[in-house]
LUMKOL-369157 format. One record per residue (C-alpha): x, y, z; residue number from 1; residue in three letters. Coordinates in Angstrom, 3 decimals. Example, Ala and Ser with C-alpha at 12.3 -4.5 7.8 and 13.67 -1.06 7.14 Angstrom:
2
c1,c2,c3,i,aa
12.300,-4.500,7.800,1,ala
13.670,-1.060,7.140,2,ser
//
This chain:
85
c1,c2,c3,i,aa
-27.856,-31.611,-38.947,1,unk
-24.074,-31.434,-38.548,2,unk
-24.089,-27.861,-39.827,3,unk
-26.688,-26.788,-37.239,4,unk
-24.762,-28.385,-34.363,5,unk
-21.457,-26.904,-35.546,6,unk
-22.942,-23.404,-35.865,7,unk
-24.599,-23.745,-32.446,8,unk
-21.303,-24.806,-30.880,9,unk
-19.434,-21.885,-32.477,10,unk
-22.140,-19.439,-31.346,11,unk
-21.970,-20.807,-27.790,12,unk
-18.156,-20.509,-27.660,13,unk
-18.258,-16.927,-28.936,14,unk
-20.962,-16.030,-26.420,15,unk
-18.917,-17.465,-23.543,16,unk
-15.828,-15.593,-24.722,17,unk
-17.674,-12.258,-24.819,18,unk
-19.315,-12.789,-21.420,19,unk
-16.051,-13.830,-19.754,20,unk
-14.280,-10.671,-20.976,21,unk
-16.668,-8.287,-19.226,22,unk
-15.281,-5.930,-16.609,23,unk
-16.934,-6.912,-13.329,24,unk
-14.739,-4.927,-10.911,25,unk
-16.528,-2.496,-8.621,26,unk
-15.968,1.077,-9.674,27,unk
-15.001,3.360,-6.787,28,unk
-14.175,6.177,-9.201,29,unk
-17.874,6.992,-9.397,30,unk
-17.665,8.554,-5.932,31,unk
-17.237,12.280,-5.713,32,unk
-14.078,13.656,-4.086,33,unk
-15.655,14.210,-0.676,34,unk
-17.119,10.715,-0.451,35,unk
-13.822,9.157,-1.538,36,unk
-11.922,11.118,1.131,37,unk
-14.462,10.164,3.817,38,unk
-14.192,6.505,2.888,39,unk
-10.392,6.494,2.704,40,unk
-9.841,8.344,5.996,41,unk
-12.713,6.649,7.902,42,unk
-14.350,9.960,8.809,43,unk
-17.628,10.292,10.664,44,unk
-20.714,11.853,9.148,45,unk
-20.412,14.961,11.349,46,unk
-16.830,15.694,10.221,47,unk
-16.576,18.486,7.654,48,unk
-14.697,17.968,4.383,49,unk
-14.144,20.701,1.801,50,unk
-12.518,20.118,-1.590,51,unk
-11.972,22.960,-4.049,52,unk
-12.969,22.591,-7.698,53,unk
-9.487,21.770,-8.971,54,unk
-8.957,19.160,-6.253,55,unk
-5.611,20.574,-5.163,56,unk
-6.825,21.787,-1.747,57,unk
-8.605,19.696,0.875,58,unk
-9.751,20.881,4.311,59,unk
-10.958,18.423,6.939,60,unk
-12.373,19.510,10.279,61,unk
-13.088,16.965,12.998,62,unk
-14.022,17.498,16.642,63,unk
-10.427,17.723,17.840,64,unk
-8.295,18.704,14.818,65,unk
-8.120,20.532,11.510,66,unk
-6.223,19.099,8.547,67,unk
-5.244,21.009,5.405,68,unk
-3.716,19.281,2.396,69,unk
-2.489,21.345,-0.549,70,unk
-0.691,20.522,-3.784,71,unk
1.752,23.306,-4.641,72,unk
2.512,24.518,-8.164,73,unk
5.723,22.477,-8.250,74,unk
3.764,19.289,-7.468,75,unk
4.813,18.881,-3.850,76,unk
2.175,18.053,-1.241,77,unk
1.951,20.163,1.909,78,unk
0.073,18.874,4.945,79,unk
-0.872,20.967,7.958,80,unk
-2.450,19.503,11.083,81,unk
-3.746,21.675,13.899,82,unk
-4.838,19.873,17.054,83,unk
-7.339,21.667,19.304,84,unk
-6.815,21.085,23.016,85,unk
//
């Protein structure tokens, strides 16, 4: 009887250890580039976002402005904002 209780206790402790080590954080990396940009910049659904395949150029067009973000070959980030009046 002692052996059964001891093995049950060991099994329970191992089960708790495995369950407590699970990664339960929400994964935001599952979003595609456009959805991540929309969420981060709080853009409306009618705003246009274009991301090229490499991810080094982003174009955002809202009702009143156009934003271009580019990563140059040397790694610097260039931002251009054009406001329509």
